[in-house]
RODO-2510 file (C-alpha; in nm, 4 decimals, decimal comma):
residues 550
     n   res          X          Y          Z
     1     m     3,4569     1,8273    -0,8767
     2     i     3,2274     2,1223    -0,8421
     3     r     3,0775     2,1147    -1,1868
     4     t     2,9964     1,7417    -1,0831
     5     w     2,8089     1,8804    -0,7476
     6     l     2,6512     2,1375    -0,9300
     7     r     2,4690     1,8715    -1,1939
     8     q     2,3742     1,6710    -0,8785
     9     l     2,2575     2,0131    -0,6757
    10     p     1,9029     1,9767    -0,8088
    11     i     1,9186     1,5989    -0,7089
    12     l     2,0025     1,6706    -0,3684
    13     l     1,7742     1,9848    -0,3512
    14     l     1,4671     1,7515    -0,4284
    15     t     1,5327     1,4757    -0,1759
    16     i     1,5490     1,7338     0,0950
    17     i     1,2505     1,8657     0,0259
    18     l     1,1417     1,4954     0,0267
    19     l     1,2910     1,4124     0,3554
    20     l     1,1010     1,7517     0,5012
    21     p     0,8237     1,6237     0,6020
    22     i     0,9951     1,2632     0,8030
    23     g     1,2210     1,5200     0,9046
    24     v     1,0908     1,7455     1,1216
    25     l     0,8926     1,5167     1,3026
    26     t     1,1848     1,3329     1,3911
    27     l     1,3568     1,6347     1,5147
    28     e     1,0188     1,6899     1,7737
    29     l     1,1886     1,4034     1,9253
    30     i     1,4735     1,5887     2,0344
    31     t     1,3409     1,8802     2,2562
    32     i     1,1143     1,6515     2,4717
    33     d     0,7665     1,8400     2,6357
    34     v     0,8202     1,6313     2,9341
    35     p     0,4638     1,7469     3,1121
    36     l     0,2867     1,6491     2,7356
    37     w     0,4661     1,3214     2,7597
    38     q     0,3075     1,2845     3,1032
    39     r    -0,0229     1,3899     2,9739
    40     l     0,0002     1,1270     2,6994
    41     w     0,0870     0,8474     2,9463
    42     s    -0,1518     0,9002     3,1723
    43     t    -0,4713     0,9185     2,8912
    44     i    -0,4306     0,7243     2,5763
    45     l    -0,0508     0,6209     2,4747
    46     p    -0,0489     0,2819     2,6997
    47     r    -0,4033     0,1820     2,5391
    48     t    -0,2750     0,3162     2,1802
    49     l     0,0405     0,1561     2,1722
    50     w    -0,1439    -0,1904     2,3159
    51     n    -0,3890    -0,1648     2,0357
    52     t    -0,1530    -0,0855     1,7555
    53     f     0,1039    -0,3564     1,8381
    54     r    -0,1952    -0,6385     1,8913
    55     l    -0,3352    -0,5413     1,5846
    56     a     0,0324    -0,5490     1,3986
    57     a     0,0960    -0,9002     1,5232
    58     g    -0,3025    -1,0284     1,4515
    59     v    -0,2331    -0,9689     1,1021
    60     s     0,1220    -0,9922     1,0787
    61     i     0,0220    -1,3896     1,1649
    62     g    -0,2444    -1,4357     0,9892
    63     t    -0,1431    -1,2937     0,6561
    64     l     0,1516    -1,5467     0,7422
    65     i     0,0101    -1,8883     0,7550
    66     i    -0,2921    -1,8075     0,4827
    67     g    -0,0514    -1,6613     0,2016
    68     v     0,2378    -1,9083     0,2556
    69     a    -0,0126    -2,2250     0,2713
    70     s    -0,2243    -2,0711    -0,0178
    71     a     0,1015    -1,9617    -0,2307
    72     w     0,2115    -2,3240    -0,1283
    73     l    -0,1194    -2,5106    -0,2797
    74     v    -0,1229    -2,3846    -0,5903
    75     t     0,2710    -2,4334    -0,6552
    76     a     0,3284    -2,7646    -0,5298
    77     y    -0,0118    -2,9431    -0,6043
    78     e    -0,1932    -2,9965    -0,9307
    79     f    -0,6239    -2,9493    -0,8299
    80     p    -0,9476    -2,8691    -1,0176
    81     g    -0,9189    -2,4889    -1,1004
    82     r    -0,5477    -2,4372    -0,9654
    83     r    -0,4457    -2,2359    -1,2814
    84     w    -0,7389    -1,9856    -1,2166
    85     f    -0,7152    -1,9963    -0,8112
    86     d    -0,3197    -1,9219    -0,9251
    87     h    -0,3890    -1,5625    -1,0204
    88     l    -0,7642    -1,4930    -0,8835
    89     l    -0,6157    -1,4956    -0,5059
    90     m    -0,4397    -1,1737    -0,5546
    91     l    -0,7544    -0,9840    -0,6391
    92     p    -0,8129    -0,8917    -0,2924
    93     l    -0,5305    -0,6426    -0,3392
    94     a    -0,7987    -0,4417    -0,5110
    95     i    -0,9775    -0,3515    -0,1952
    96     p    -0,8961    -0,1221     0,0114
    97     g    -0,9403    -0,1922     0,3965
    98     f    -1,1895    -0,0102     0,5122
    99     i    -1,4339    -0,0960     0,2299
   100     m    -1,4261    -0,4678     0,3432
   101     g    -1,4612    -0,3532     0,6505
   102     f    -1,8354    -0,2178     0,6551
   103     v    -1,9174    -0,4737     0,3842
   104     y    -1,8301    -0,7396     0,6725
   105     v    -1,9530    -0,5044     0,9639
   106     s    -2,2938    -0,4164     0,7763
   107     m    -2,3466    -0,8175     0,6515
   108     f    -2,2468    -0,9981     0,9601
   109     e    -2,3984    -0,7325     1,2353
   110     f    -2,6910    -0,8463     1,4535
   111     a    -2,9516    -0,6177     1,2110
   112     g    -2,7684    -0,7514     0,8850
   113     p    -2,9063    -0,9979     0,6293
   114     v    -2,7059    -1,3002     0,7652
   115     q    -2,8325    -1,2667     1,1161
   116     t    -3,1469    -1,1468     0,9455
   117     f    -3,1603    -1,5111     0,7429
   118     l    -3,0758    -1,7002     1,0508
   119     r    -3,3513    -1,5382     1,2819
   120     t    -3,6232    -1,5830     1,0181
   121     q    -3,5555    -1,9426     0,9078
   122     f    -3,5994    -2,0552     1,2325
   123     g    -3,7332    -1,8493     1,4853
   124     w    -3,4966    -1,7299     1,6759
   125     s    -3,4245    -1,4376     1,8815
   126     r    -3,1406    -1,2768     1,9920
   127     d    -3,0893    -1,4817     2,3216
   128     d    -3,1435    -1,7862     2,0999
   129     y    -2,8431    -1,8612     1,9546
   130     w    -2,4507    -1,7486     1,9681
   131     f    -2,2882    -1,5381     1,6383
   132     p    -1,9218    -1,4158     1,6204
   133     n    -1,9419    -1,0279     1,6729
   134     i    -1,8095    -0,8306     1,3668
   135     a    -1,7486    -0,5499     1,4873
   136     s    -1,4776    -0,6465     1,7057
   137     p    -1,0979    -0,5954     1,7609
   138     s    -1,0904    -0,9864     1,5797
   139     g    -1,3219    -0,8686     1,3831
   140     l    -1,0696    -0,6013     1,2393
   141     i    -0,7994    -0,8463     1,2241
   142     l    -0,9677    -1,0894     1,0158
   143     v    -1,1083    -0,8109     0,7609
   144     l    -0,7564    -0,6433     0,7412
   145     t    -0,5913    -0,9978     0,6857
   146     l    -0,7809    -1,1234     0,4129
   147     v    -0,7617    -0,7432     0,2555
   148     l    -0,3272    -0,8260     0,3142
   149     y    -0,2574    -1,1582     0,3139
   150     p    -0,1718    -1,1121    -0,0844
   151     y     0,1141    -0,9305    -0,0125
   152     v     0,3038    -1,2841     0,1678
   153     y     0,0861    -1,4867    -0,1005
   154     v     0,2673    -1,2790    -0,4000
   155     l     0,6186    -1,3035    -0,2963
   156     a     0,6172    -1,6897    -0,0998
   157     r     0,4532    -1,8102    -0,4516
   158     s     0,7252    -1,6224    -0,6357
   159     a     1,0554    -1,7888    -0,3930
   160     f     0,8406    -2,1587    -0,4190
   161     r     0,8729    -2,1045    -0,8393
   162     e     1,2300    -2,0182    -0,7824
   163     q     1,3196    -2,3774    -0,6210
   164     a     1,4381    -2,6404    -0,8489
   165     a     1,2787    -3,0152    -0,8667
   166     n     1,5627    -3,1655    -0,7641
   167     t     1,6100    -2,9798    -0,4152
   168     l     1,2774    -3,0879    -0,3117
   169     e     1,3965    -3,4866    -0,4495
   170     a     1,6747    -3,4750    -0,2489
   171     a     1,4539    -3,4200     0,0454
   172     n     1,2003    -3,7206    -0,0807
   173     v     1,5422    -3,9116    -0,0691
   174     l     1,6282    -3,8573     0,2834
   175     g     1,2648    -3,9903     0,3284
   176     y     1,0696    -3,6966     0,3658
   177     d     0,6940    -3,6544     0,2472
   178     g     0,5413    -3,3952     0,0593
   179     l     0,4811    -3,2096     0,4775
   180     q     0,8503    -3,2497     0,5762
   181     a     0,9982    -3,1962     0,2821
   182     f     0,7700    -2,8413     0,2895
   183     r     0,8544    -2,7615     0,6043
   184     r     1,2258    -2,8860     0,6060
   185     v     1,3327    -2,7470     0,2622
   186     a     1,1013    -2,5078     0,0705
   187     l     1,0248    -2,3246     0,3385
   188     p     1,3670    -2,2467     0,4478
   189     l     1,4575    -2,1592     0,1167
   190     a     1,1858    -1,9030     0,0642
   191     r     1,2230    -1,7237     0,4512
   192     p     1,3558    -1,4224     0,3555
   193     q     1,1015    -1,3673     0,0591
   194     i     0,8173    -1,4742     0,3359
   195     a     0,9874    -1,2085     0,5465
   196     v     0,9651    -0,9221     0,2748
   197     g     0,6052    -0,9524     0,2748
   198     v     0,5541    -0,9879     0,6525
   199     l     0,7026    -0,6374     0,6803
   200     l     0,5150    -0,5330     0,4305
   201     v     0,1980    -0,5819     0,5945
   202     t     0,2929    -0,5193     0,9260
   203     m     0,4144    -0,1438     0,7918
   204     e     0,0864    -0,1404     0,5947
   205     s    -0,1777    -0,2304     0,9303
   206     l     0,0856     0,0177     1,1594
   207     t    -0,0403     0,2820     0,8749
   208     d    -0,4093     0,1893     0,8543
   209     y    -0,6167     0,4307     0,9106
   210     g    -1,0198     0,4722     0,7367
   211     t    -1,0628     0,0403     0,9049
   212     v    -0,9509     0,0697     1,2395
   213     s    -1,1735     0,4443     1,2447
   214     y    -1,4779     0,2556     1,1229
   215     f    -1,4217    -0,0285     1,3960
   216     g    -1,3192     0,2622     1,6651
   217     y    -0,9933     0,0921     1,7932
   218     p    -0,7667     0,3700     1,8429
   219     t    -0,4269     0,3060     1,7631
   220     l    -0,1517     0,5542     1,6516
   221     s    -0,2252     0,6056     1,3101
   222     e    -0,6136     0,6955     1,3875
   223     r    -0,5006     0,8663     1,7332
   224     i    -0,2969     1,1173     1,5096
   225     i    -0,5882     1,2615     1,2802
   226     v    -0,8663     1,2190     1,5805
   227     l    -0,5907     1,4933     1,7271
   228     w    -0,4994     1,6864     1,4632
   229     n    -0,8600     1,7160     1,3003
   230     t    -1,1006     1,6604     1,5784
   231     s    -0,9318     1,7431     1,8785
   232     f    -0,6856     2,0111     1,7647
   233     d    -0,4372     1,9454     1,9733
   234     s    -0,1635     1,9492     1,6893
   235     a     0,1435     1,9005     1,9865
   236     s     0,0041     1,5647     2,0677
   237     a    -0,0605     1,4700     1,7184
   238     t     0,2898     1,5813     1,6495
   239     e     0,4354     1,3509     1,9287
   240     l     0,2719     1,0354     1,8422
   241     a     0,3594     1,0859     1,4577
   242     g     0,6995     1,1394     1,5956
   243     i     0,6850     0,7643     1,7399
   244     m     0,5200     0,6381     1,4651
   245     v     0,8259     0,7843     1,2490
   246     v     1,0499     0,6107     1,5062
   247     i     0,8429     0,2234     1,4579
   248     a     0,8710     0,3014     1,0630
   249     l     1,2321     0,3454     1,0689
   250     g     1,2712     0,0254     1,2151
   251     l     1,0683    -0,2144     1,0416
   252     l     1,2685    -0,0491     0,7226
   253     i     1,6493    -0,1014     0,9064
   254     g     1,4939    -0,4243     0,9852
   255     e     1,3926    -0,5302     0,6372
   256     r     1,6944    -0,3892     0,5038
   257     l     1,9627    -0,5854     0,7457
   258     l     1,7191    -0,8779     0,6899
   259     r     1,8054    -0,8750     0,3233
   260     k     2,1873    -0,8600     0,3455
   261     q     2,2043    -1,1518     0,6156
   262     a     1,9737    -1,3377     0,3890
   263     r     2,2216    -1,7104     0,3226
   264     f     1,9718    -1,9301     0,1138
   265     y     2,0981    -2,0208    -0,2119
   266     q     1,9006    -2,2353    -0,4905
   267     q     1,9355    -2,2973    -0,8625
   268     g     1,5975    -2,1005    -0,9481
   269     s     1,5096    -2,0414    -1,3529
   270     y     1,8511    -2,2423    -1,3963
   271     g     1,7217    -2,5934    -1,2735
   272     r     1,3943    -2,7946    -1,3296
   273     r     1,1078    -2,6345    -1,2544
   274     m     0,9499    -2,8240    -0,9361
   275     n     0,6845    -3,0755    -1,0439
   276     r     0,3552    -3,0537    -0,9235
   277     i     0,2182    -3,3174    -0,7414
   278     q    -0,1431    -3,4641    -0,8773
   279     l    -0,4331    -3,4609    -0,5715
   280     r    -0,7131    -3,6526    -0,6782
   281     g    -1,0487    -3,7250    -0,5347
   282     g    -1,1688    -3,5872    -0,1962
   283     k    -0,8058    -3,4263    -0,1462
   284     a    -0,8525    -3,2218    -0,5171
   285     w    -1,2054    -3,0498    -0,4458
   286     l    -1,0730    -3,0003    -0,0640
   287     a    -0,8138    -2,8161    -0,2276
   288     s    -1,0138    -2,6399    -0,4959
   289     l    -1,2756    -2,5757    -0,1939
   290     a    -1,0121    -2,3938     0,0196
   291     c    -0,8739    -2,1521    -0,2388
   292     f    -1,2199    -2,0926    -0,3779
   293     g    -1,3541    -1,9785     0,0243
   294     l    -1,0443    -1,7825     0,0682
   295     l    -1,1243    -1,6184    -0,2727
   296     g    -1,4841    -1,5495    -0,1643
   297     s    -1,4764    -1,4149     0,1521
   298     a    -1,1390    -1,1932     0,0280
   299     f    -1,2649    -1,1066    -0,2968
   300     l    -1,6626    -1,2137    -0,4301
   301     l    -1,8591    -1,1429    -0,1177
   302     p    -1,7162    -0,7969    -0,1010
   303     v    -1,7219    -0,6971    -0,4761
   304     t    -2,1471    -0,9001    -0,4574
   305     q    -2,2823    -0,6822    -0,1950
   306     l    -2,1160    -0,3526    -0,3441
   307     s    -2,2977    -0,4363    -0,6430
   308     i    -2,6089    -0,5017    -0,5071
   309     w    -2,6214    -0,2358    -0,3160
   310     t    -2,4888    -0,0048    -0,6289
   311     f    -2,7903    -0,1854    -0,8338
   312     k    -3,0207    -0,0501    -0,5102
   313     r    -2,9166     0,2928    -0,5389
   314     i    -2,9268     0,3455    -0,9056
   315     q    -3,2989     0,2238    -0,9125
   316     e    -3,4360     0,4941    -0,6840
   317     p    -3,5304     0,7706    -0,8596
   318     t    -3,4030     1,0542    -0,6606
   319     i    -3,0237     0,8589    -0,7372
   320     t    -2,8448     0,8489    -1,0552
   321     v    -2,4995     0,7877    -1,0644
   322     l    -2,4763     1,0660    -1,2713
   323     s    -2,5635     1,3205    -1,0717
   324     e    -2,3832     1,6087    -0,9803
   325     p    -2,2287     1,5149    -0,6592
   326     f    -2,0944     1,1895    -0,8286
   327     l    -1,9237     1,3620    -1,1088
   328     e    -1,7885     1,5949    -0,8372
   329     y    -1,5996     1,3401    -0,6762
   330     t    -1,5127     1,1884    -0,9519
   331     g    -1,3205     1,4815    -1,1171
   332     h    -1,1753     1,5559    -0,7546
   333     t    -1,0267     1,1785    -0,7489
   334     l    -0,8893     1,1846    -1,1511
   335     r    -0,7578     1,4973    -1,1652
   336     l    -0,5508     1,4760    -0,8157
   337     g    -0,4639     1,1170    -0,9212
   338     l    -0,3379     1,2630    -1,2878
   339     i    -0,1405     1,5532    -1,1382
   340     g     0,0234     1,3711    -0,7832
   341     a     0,0909     1,0426    -1,0540
   342     a     0,2349     1,2661    -1,3234
   343     i     0,4673     1,4887    -1,0674
   344     t     0,5682     1,1688    -0,8595
   345     v     0,6721     1,0045    -1,1643
   346     l     0,8574     1,3147    -1,3024
   347     i     1,0370     1,3416    -1,0211
   348     a     1,1141     0,9755    -1,0235
   349     l     1,2522     0,9807    -1,3215
   350     a     1,4679     1,2519    -1,2651
   351     v     1,6300     1,0451    -0,9806
   352     a     1,6679     0,7280    -1,1076
   353     y     1,8418     0,8762    -1,4206
   354     t     2,0667     1,1056    -1,1991
   355     n     2,1698     0,7209    -1,0485
   356     r     2,2338     0,6046    -1,3618
   357     r     2,4395     0,8572    -1,4645
   358     d     2,6293     0,8355    -1,1726
   359     s     2,7271     0,5028    -1,1866
   360     i     2,8323     0,4940    -1,5774
   361     q     3,0602     0,8021    -1,4804
   362     t     3,1786     0,6470    -1,1042
   363     v     3,0772     0,9694    -0,9327
   364     n     3,1362     0,9256    -0,5778
   365     r     2,7857     0,9899    -0,3828
   366     p     2,6124     0,7789    -0,1645
   367     r     2,3934     0,5787    -0,3126
   368     w     2,1862     0,5792     0,0281
   369     l     2,1238     0,9132    -0,0226
   370     s     1,9117     0,8945    -0,3212
   371     r     1,7380     0,5833    -0,2011
   372     l     1,6054     0,8051     0,0899
   373     v     1,3415     0,9587    -0,1397
   374     t     1,1316     0,6245    -0,1231
   375     i     1,0921     0,6396     0,2470
   376     g     0,8051     0,8125     0,2791
   377     y     0,5756     0,4791     0,1776
   378     a     0,7237     0,3218     0,5555
   379     m     0,4972     0,5695     0,7111
   380     p     0,1243     0,6109     0,7556
   381     g    -0,0459     0,8816     0,5891
   382     a    -0,0995     1,0456     0,8708
   383     v     0,2377     1,0906     0,9553
   384     i     0,3319     1,2767     0,6426
   385     a     0,0043     1,5220     0,6192
   386     i     0,1323     1,6689     1,0032
   387     g     0,4663     1,6100     0,8141
   388     v     0,3806     1,8009     0,5403
   389     l     0,1330     2,0541     0,7081
   390     t     0,4593     2,1371     0,9982
   391     v     0,6314     2,2119     0,6857
   392     v     0,4459     2,4422     0,5331
   393     n     0,2893     2,6353     0,7829
   394     p     0,5442     2,8553     0,8531
   395     i     0,6258     2,9113     0,5038
   396     d     0,2606     3,0430     0,4324
   397     g     0,3018     3,2123     0,7655
   398     a     0,5847     3,4411     0,6876
   399     v     0,4729     3,5094     0,3471
   400     t     0,1362     3,6464     0,4489
   401     d     0,3087     3,8241     0,7273
   402     f     0,5669     3,9754     0,4602
   403     a     0,2336     4,0174     0,2746
   404     v     0,0554     4,2687     0,5331
   405     s     0,3595     4,4055     0,6377
   406     l     0,3320     4,5746     0,2235
   407     g     0,0120     4,6701     0,2880
   408     w    -0,1652     4,3804     0,0669
   409     d    -0,4823     4,2813     0,2200
   410     g    -0,6794     3,9447     0,1681
   411     f    -0,3500     3,7921     0,0966
   412     g    -0,4150     3,3816     0,1471
   413     y    -0,2445     3,1226     0,2335
   414     m    -0,0488     2,9777    -0,0708
   415     l     0,0689     2,6262    -0,0105
   416     t    -0,1469     2,5060     0,3429
   417     g    -0,5073     2,3691     0,2140
   418     t    -0,4095     2,4000    -0,1934
   419     i    -0,3519     2,1175    -0,4076
   420     i    -0,0076     2,2128    -0,3941
   421     a     0,0285     2,0322    -0,0525
   422     l    -0,1992     1,7572    -0,1188
   423     v     0,0229     1,6755    -0,4461
   424     y     0,3358     1,7027    -0,1948
   425     g     0,2137     1,4479     0,0358
   426     y     0,1145     1,2247    -0,2483
   427     s     0,4666     1,2679    -0,3527
   428     v     0,6389     1,1734    -0,0194
   429     r     0,4058     0,8599     0,0334
   430     f     0,4139     0,7304    -0,3282
   431     m     0,7744     0,8211    -0,4618
   432     v     0,8960     0,4368    -0,4073
   433     l     0,6495     0,3098    -0,6949
   434     g     0,7389     0,5375    -0,9344
   435     y     1,0867     0,4894    -0,8244
   436     e     1,1417     0,1608    -0,8481
   437     s     0,9545     0,0728    -1,1610
   438     i     1,1655     0,3447    -1,3282
   439     s     1,4620     0,2463    -1,1774
   440     a     1,4463    -0,0789    -1,2941
   441     s     1,3895    -0,0187    -1,6764
   442     v     1,6436     0,2278    -1,6684
   443     d     1,8929     0,0264    -1,5546
   444     k     1,8477    -0,2055    -1,8502
   445     v     1,9486     0,0672    -2,0974
   446     k     2,2998    -0,0454    -2,2145
   447     p     2,5521     0,2307    -2,2225
   448     t     2,6999     0,0920    -2,5009
   449     m     2,3864     0,2202    -2,7130
   450     e     2,4425     0,5387    -2,5593
   451     a     2,7327     0,5717    -2,6640
   452     a     2,7164     0,4477    -3,0223
   453     a     2,4465     0,7227    -3,0680
   454     r     2,7401     0,9841    -2,9556
   455     t     2,9548     0,8444    -3,1890
   456     m     2,6726     0,9190    -3,4616
   457     g     2,6534     1,2969    -3,3334
   458     a     2,3425     1,2512    -3,1044
   459     g     2,2984     1,4948    -2,8625
   460     s     2,2131     1,3888    -2,5017
   461     g     1,8246     1,5678    -2,5596
   462     r     1,7865     1,3052    -2,8780
   463     i     1,9569     1,0486    -2,7661
   464     f     1,6517     1,0774    -2,4141
   465     r     1,3857     1,1153    -2,6493
   466     k     1,5329     0,8256    -2,9223
   467     i     1,6000     0,5292    -2,6871
   468     h     1,5740     0,5841    -2,3854
   469     i     1,2011     0,7176    -2,3158
   470     p     1,1101     0,4335    -2,5599
   471     l     1,2974     0,1817    -2,3608
   472     v     1,1848     0,2982    -2,0387
   473     r     0,8030     0,3428    -2,1186
   474     t     0,6951     0,0486    -1,9631
   475     g     0,8399     0,1413    -1,6486
   476     i     0,6925     0,4665    -1,6369
   477     g     0,3371     0,3944    -1,7578
   478     a     0,3507     0,0710    -1,4989
   479     g     0,4921     0,3354    -1,2156
   480     a     0,2499     0,6095    -1,3636
   481     i    -0,0985     0,3610    -1,2729
   482     l     0,0472     0,2174    -0,9771
   483     v     0,0790     0,5983    -0,8631
   484     f    -0,2804     0,7135    -0,9970
   485     v    -0,4617     0,3922    -0,8318
   486     d    -0,2848     0,4476    -0,4907
   487     t    -0,3539     0,8095    -0,4987
   488     m    -0,7114     0,7065    -0,5647
   489     k    -0,7406     0,5340    -0,2275
   490     e    -0,5459     0,7655    -0,0016
   491     l    -0,7505     0,8287     0,3077
   492     p    -0,5437     1,0301     0,5648
   493     i    -0,3087     1,2506     0,3650
   494     t    -0,6599     1,3523     0,1829
   495     l    -0,8185     1,4020     0,4754
   496     l    -0,6096     1,6621     0,6262
   497     l    -0,4814     1,8594     0,3473
   498     r    -0,7198     1,8573     0,0753
   499     p    -0,8707     2,1901    -0,0131
   500     f    -1,2198     2,3156     0,1536
   501     g    -1,4874     2,1191     0,0550
   502     m    -1,2557     1,8703    -0,2261
   503     d    -1,3847     1,5117    -0,1551
   504     t    -1,2719     1,2353    -0,3204
   505     l    -1,4066     0,9292    -0,3894
   506     a    -1,2425     0,8177    -0,0813
   507     v    -1,3375     1,0434     0,1681
   508     r    -1,6821     0,9884     0,0237
   509     a    -1,7073     0,6323     0,0901
   510     h    -1,5086     0,6291     0,4386
   511     l    -1,7868     0,9477     0,5259
   512     l    -2,0936     0,7661     0,4146
   513     s    -1,9594     0,4369     0,5736
   514     v    -1,8766     0,5857     0,9172
   515     e    -2,2275     0,7553     0,9024
   516     g    -2,3831     0,3904     0,8699
   517     f    -2,4892     0,5047     0,5151
   518     h    -2,3755     0,1475     0,3273
   519     e    -2,5792     0,1548     0,0558
   520     s    -2,4595     0,5178    -0,0168
   521     a    -2,1157     0,4321    -0,0123
   522     a    -2,1570     0,1646    -0,2395
   523     i    -2,1329     0,3653    -0,5697
   524     p    -1,7919     0,5076    -0,4898
   525     a    -1,6381     0,2130    -0,2989
   526     l    -1,7032     0,0540    -0,5994
   527     m    -1,5552     0,3104    -0,8516
   528     i    -1,2515     0,2781    -0,5935
   529     l    -1,2518    -0,1486    -0,6182
   530     i    -1,2840    -0,1280    -1,0037
   531     s    -0,9668     0,1248    -1,0598
   532     g    -0,7699    -0,0747    -0,7979
   533     l    -0,7681    -0,3773    -1,0265
   534     i    -0,5489    -0,2102    -1,2665
   535     p    -0,2055    -0,2830    -1,0880
   536     v    -0,3396    -0,5981    -0,9778
   537     f    -0,3970    -0,7250    -1,3836
   538     l    -0,0500    -0,5491    -1,4233
   539     l     0,0679    -0,7887    -1,1517
   540     m    -0,0826    -1,0810    -1,2863
   541     r     0,0947    -0,9972    -1,6508
   542     i     0,3990    -0,9680    -1,5472
   543     g     0,3696    -1,2872    -1,3581
   544     e     0,2848    -1,4682    -1,6932
   545     n     0,5295    -1,3149    -1,9180
   546     t     0,7945    -1,3914    -1,6284
   547     e     0,6842    -1,7542    -1,6191
   548     q     0,6367    -1,7910    -1,9724
   549     a     1,0230    -1,6848    -2,0183
   550     t     1,1501    -1,9127    -1,7646
***
């Protein structure tokens, strides 16, 4: 028994280390500072809470409508371009929200190219026409909806594809037409997956910082960074971060309960696949136009505008893509992404293999304990950054005081404002990406293969190198790529924890866009977008393989 717990001790320590930033913020809520809460409630808290929930509700409803409608369209009907749209509608996943935001605002604001063209063509002045204000709460909801709808689209599309043809045929026999069959049969069967997608969207909209900051729309996530980084009010920022932890935990618990309570059964791949209805004439082209309009609004338009800005900038004699600052930002981004991906994947690999070993040996250890390492993905980056600083600052202070007592002058901080703290934050935030990918691959390794190798005299190290690594390398590679790309796009953690002067492509694009230099922000934004296409193409490839297998 003691030996078993000694073997598990490293994983338990890793779990505790990864949970510390979230745990310390949760503990902050236990000791309530009444005067501080009174000041927050009388100043920023009511409006900030209302803005946060309004944004989350608006984006969730928008992505639900767009994601489900587009998924049903490409799954149940046949029309020109359907096969292309089936995959291409996932592409907006590669675009960070703040990049979509400054592209849309710059294009559709009063001085932008769209309104300028209208005034030039028709001779209008400002008071002669009405144009929707894109730099508004409604515009913000629209932008985040276009960026996040693929979460619902991918899961709804998968759910609709799993439904067997005889299920819908039975609905037709009962007298339901296409729309009634969708509403009464297909939609209820897909409800659990759709609900999970909407919950993911809700969490993403709650944790967004770059987009809401650009639109000047104060939410909890945005106020946390402003209070900590600009107003230097760490006490208020910590209390707001505690609120976000409670909200995120509530959403996570709701998602888990939703999965357990799902009781919709279907034949899935064992039944005959659903036959698509062939659309003809105007209906067929209307479906193609709807899909193209969605793809154009959410992907083609921002990519085209970023490409135009980039081309204009590199044509200027004083600007070059290979200029020293750009290479420096790119180098910082790649280095942090590689280090973050390597550390996160190594920890995920250790946790996944410990879980597998314990399940094979029937070790009595709570399975939820290791699952806690993935909880960071539900937390805003600002919350994790505050939690990391709350953990490392006392450690640095104690070490520095000890060094001074020994007469070591000039002894600086070892953790605060270093790459160590930054990578720590990345690992807490993105552990779920590495763990889920690796765990799925590890679970596919049959115990009989290990047993056969042991009977031939192979030790644990050789079994790991010769059997496990070749079988799980796809999961390791996919997890590493996902962590790498999300690290490149991460903004709040990098803003709060990066070493002084270490700007990344995401930080540079954000700072330039906030200052109004949209063309200058296009080069780093386009680089982030191109790198973000990698996991989307992986998702497409996995979907194609799954469809061929079934």
